[in-house]
C-alpha positions as CSV (number, residue, x, y, z in Angstrom):
1,M,40.3,145.0,69.0
2,S,38.5,143.5,66.0
3,G,38.6,139.8,65.2
4,I,38.6,137.9,62.0
5,L,35.1,136.6,62.7
6,D,33.4,139.8,63.8
7,G,29.7,139.8,62.9
8,K,29.8,136.1,61.9
9,K,27.3,133.6,63.2
10,I,28.8,130.2,63.7
11,V,27.1,126.9,64.8
12,I,29.4,124.5,66.7
13,M,28.2,120.9,67.0
14,G,29.9,118.6,69.5
15,V,31.0,120.6,72.5
16,A,31.0,118.0,75.3
17,N,33.2,119.4,78.0
18,K,36.2,121.7,78.5
19,R,38.7,119.2,77.2
20,S,36.9,118.6,73.9
21,L,38.3,119.9,70.6
22,A,35.0,121.6,70.0
23,Y,35.4,123.6,73.2
24,G,38.8,124.7,71.9
25,C,37.0,125.9,68.8
26,Y,34.4,127.6,70.9
27,Q,37.1,129.5,72.8
28,A,38.9,130.5,69.6
29,L,35.8,131.7,67.8
30,Q,34.6,133.7,70.8
31,A,38.0,135.4,70.9
32,Q,37.7,136.3,67.2
33,G,34.3,138.0,67.7
34,A,31.9,135.3,66.4
35,Q,28.4,134.9,67.6
36,I,28.2,131.3,68.6
37,I,25.3,128.8,68.6
38,L,25.8,125.5,70.2
39,T,23.9,122.3,69.5
40,Y,23.5,119.5,72.1
41,Q,22.3,115.9,71.8
42,N,19.9,115.7,74.7
43,D,19.0,117.2,78.1
44,R,21.9,115.6,79.8
45,F,24.4,117.3,77.5
46,K,22.5,120.6,77.8
47,K,22.8,120.5,81.6
48,S,26.5,119.8,81.3
49,L,27.0,122.7,78.9
50,S,25.2,125.1,81.2
51,R,28.0,124.6,83.8
52,F,30.7,126.1,81.7
53,I,29.2,128.0,78.7
54,D,28.2,131.6,78.9
55,E,24.6,132.2,79.5
56,D,24.1,134.4,76.4
57,V,25.2,131.6,74.1
58,Q,22.2,130.2,72.1
59,L,21.6,126.4,72.6
60,V,19.7,124.3,70.2
61,E,18.9,120.6,70.6
62,C,20.2,118.3,67.7
63,D,20.7,114.6,67.7
64,V,22.5,113.9,64.4
65,A,21.6,110.2,64.5
66,D,18.2,111.4,63.1
67,P,18.4,113.5,60.0
68,E,14.9,114.9,60.7
69,N,16.3,116.2,64.0
70,V,19.0,117.9,62.1
71,K,16.4,119.5,59.8
72,T,14.4,120.7,62.8
73,A,17.5,122.1,64.5
74,F,18.6,124.3,61.6
75,A,15.0,125.5,61.1
76,A,15.0,126.5,64.7
77,I,18.4,128.3,64.4
78,N,17.0,130.2,61.4
79,D,13.9,131.2,63.3
80,Q,15.9,132.4,66.3
81,I,18.9,134.2,64.8
82,G,18.5,134.1,61.0
83,K,21.2,133.2,58.5
84,I,24.5,131.7,59.6
85,D,28.0,132.0,58.3
86,G,29.6,128.8,59.3
87,I,29.3,125.3,61.0
88,I,31.8,123.3,62.9
89,H,31.0,119.6,62.8
90,A,32.8,117.9,65.7
91,I,30.8,114.7,66.0
92,A,31.9,111.1,65.8
93,Y,31.0,107.8,67.5
94,A,31.7,104.1,67.5
95,D,30.8,101.5,70.0
96,P,33.8,101.1,72.4
97,E,33.8,97.3,71.9
98,A,34.2,97.8,68.2
99,L,37.4,99.7,68.7
100,S,39.4,96.9,70.4
101,G,40.7,93.7,69.0
102,E,40.6,93.2,65.2
103,T,38.6,95.1,62.6
104,T,36.9,91.9,61.7
105,D,35.4,91.7,65.2
106,A,33.0,94.6,64.5
107,D,29.5,93.5,63.5
108,L,27.4,95.2,60.8
109,D,25.3,97.2,63.4
110,A,28.4,98.7,65.0
111,F,29.8,99.6,61.5
112,E,26.6,101.2,60.4
113,K,26.3,103.2,63.6
114,A,29.8,104.5,63.2
115,Q,29.2,105.5,59.6
116,A,25.8,107.1,60.3
117,I,26.9,109.3,63.2
118,S,30.5,110.0,62.1
119,V,30.0,110.4,58.4
120,Y,26.4,110.7,57.2
121,S,25.8,113.3,59.9
122,L,28.1,115.7,58.0
123,I,26.0,115.2,54.9
124,S,22.8,115.9,56.7
125,V,24.3,118.9,58.4
126,A,25.5,120.3,55.1
127,K,22.1,119.6,53.5
128,Y,20.1,121.6,56.0
129,G,22.8,124.0,57.1
130,R,23.3,125.3,53.5
131,Q,19.7,126.3,53.4
132,I,20.2,128.9,56.1
133,M,23.8,129.9,55.3
134,N,24.9,133.2,53.9
135,D,26.8,133.4,50.6
136,G,30.5,132.7,51.3
137,G,29.9,130.4,54.2
138,S,32.2,127.7,55.6
139,I,31.8,124.2,57.0
140,V,34.7,122.6,59.0
141,T,34.8,119.0,60.4
142,L,37.3,117.2,62.6
143,T,39.2,114.1,61.6
144,Y,42.2,112.1,62.6
145,M,45.3,110.4,61.1
146,G,43.6,107.0,61.6
147,S,41.9,107.7,58.3
148,E,45.2,107.0,56.5
149,R,47.1,104.8,58.8
150,A,46.2,101.6,60.7
151,I,46.2,103.0,64.2
152,P,46.0,100.4,67.0
153,N,42.5,100.1,68.5
154,Y,41.0,102.6,66.1
155,N,39.6,100.1,63.7
156,I,36.1,101.1,62.3
157,M,36.5,104.6,63.5
158,G,39.5,104.9,61.2
159,I,37.4,103.6,58.3
160,A,34.7,106.2,59.3
161,K,37.2,109.0,59.3
162,A,38.4,108.0,55.8
163,G,34.8,108.2,54.7
164,L,34.4,111.6,56.4
165,E,37.4,113.0,54.5
166,A,36.0,111.7,51.2
167,T,32.7,113.3,52.1
168,V,34.5,116.7,52.6
169,R,35.8,116.5,49.1
170,Y,32.5,115.7,47.5
171,L,30.6,118.3,49.6
172,A,33.2,120.9,48.7
173,R,32.5,120.3,45.0
174,D,28.7,120.3,45.4
175,L,28.4,123.3,47.7
176,A,30.8,125.5,45.6
177,N,27.9,126.8,43.6
178,Q,26.6,128.5,46.8
179,N,30.1,129.8,47.6
180,I,30.3,127.5,50.7
181,R,33.7,126.0,51.5
182,V,34.1,122.6,53.2
183,N,37.3,121.6,54.9
184,A,38.6,119.2,57.5
185,I,41.1,119.5,60.4
186,S,43.1,116.4,61.1
187,A,43.9,117.0,64.8
188,G,46.6,115.3,66.7
189,A,45.8,113.0,69.6
190,V,44.5,114.9,72.5
191,K,43.0,113.5,75.7
192,T,39.4,114.1,75.1
193,L,36.3,112.2,76.1
194,A,36.2,110.6,72.6
195,V,39.9,109.4,72.8
196,T,39.4,107.8,76.2
197,G,37.1,105.3,74.4
198,V,40.2,104.0,72.6
199,K,42.0,101.1,74.4
200,N,45.4,102.1,75.7
201,Y,44.7,105.7,74.7
202,N,47.5,107.0,77.1
203,K,50.1,105.1,75.1
204,L,48.6,106.5,71.8
205,I,48.9,110.0,73.1
206,E,52.4,109.4,74.5
207,L,53.6,108.1,71.1
208,S,51.9,110.8,69.2
209,N,53.4,113.5,71.4
210,S,56.9,112.0,71.1
211,R,56.6,112.3,67.3
212,A,55.6,116.0,67.4
213,V,58.5,118.2,66.2
214,D,59.0,119.7,69.6
215,G,58.0,116.6,71.6
216,E,54.8,118.3,72.9
217,G,51.3,117.5,71.7
218,V,48.9,119.9,70.0
219,T,46.4,121.7,72.2
220,I,42.7,122.2,71.8
221,Q,43.4,125.9,71.5
222,E,45.7,125.4,68.5
223,V,43.0,123.3,66.8
224,G,40.4,125.9,67.6
225,N,42.6,128.7,66.1
226,T,42.9,126.8,62.9
227,A,39.1,126.3,62.8
228,A,38.6,130.1,63.3
229,F,41.0,130.7,60.3
230,L,39.1,128.2,58.1
231,L,35.8,129.9,58.9
232,S,37.1,133.3,58.1
233,P,37.4,135.2,54.8
234,L,41.2,134.8,55.1
235,A,40.8,131.1,54.1
236,T,38.8,131.5,50.9
237,G,41.5,129.7,48.9
238,L,41.1,126.5,50.9
239,V,38.4,124.2,49.6
240,G,38.0,120.5,50.1
241,D,41.2,120.1,52.1
242,T,42.3,118.2,55.1
243,I,44.6,120.4,57.2
244,Y,46.9,118.7,59.7
245,V,47.0,120.4,63.1
246,D,49.2,117.9,65.0
247,K,52.5,119.6,65.6
248,G,54.1,117.6,62.8
249,T,53.2,114.1,64.1
250,H,52.0,113.0,60.7
251,L,55.5,113.7,59.3
252,M,57.2,111.0,61.2
């Protein structure tokens, strides 16, 4: 049976383990026929990926904290497989101690690190990714409702996510001349490695799930399915948007 991504080459950045949202994207894209290329931060992450990712999946090292590393990674991807059709950017970071207490407790170094890894990385990924992308490509990033609401213990990450969503809008405008669409998925709270860095994350997930329309939280597969749609030709009308995939949590 054919899939909506048959023949498409997609780079996924940020798969950490089987519970990560990026892994849900990996599963969905694979089911829809995409050829997937995964990036990893360092050898430790590469070793982890090798335990649960198919052997035939291309792996490329990329530490987004260094824009030159991003440039090198996309050059390597181009050399190995040629032009690509899409990118999933599922990368964010803030020092755990900067997420607890009050926002004013975060120092400048912690703030700049969160902005560099969580926001500027999308800019550098778009800068070098567009150079090897086919006409009609698509870039999707992952965000969270903490960009709009003051979520407890989210603090500077919420500020970073607000910047990320603004970046999506500006990139969508700038990359339109190459027929590249840029969108974001605002995923509901899921127990991922990233969420466990938030103080009292279990309470956050419990509250989030209780506000879902059916009382059950979103799954990584549901997030992945939406990413597959946004990367496909079926979504050409969606540009510069933030799509909620949270089972209606944001409605309450």
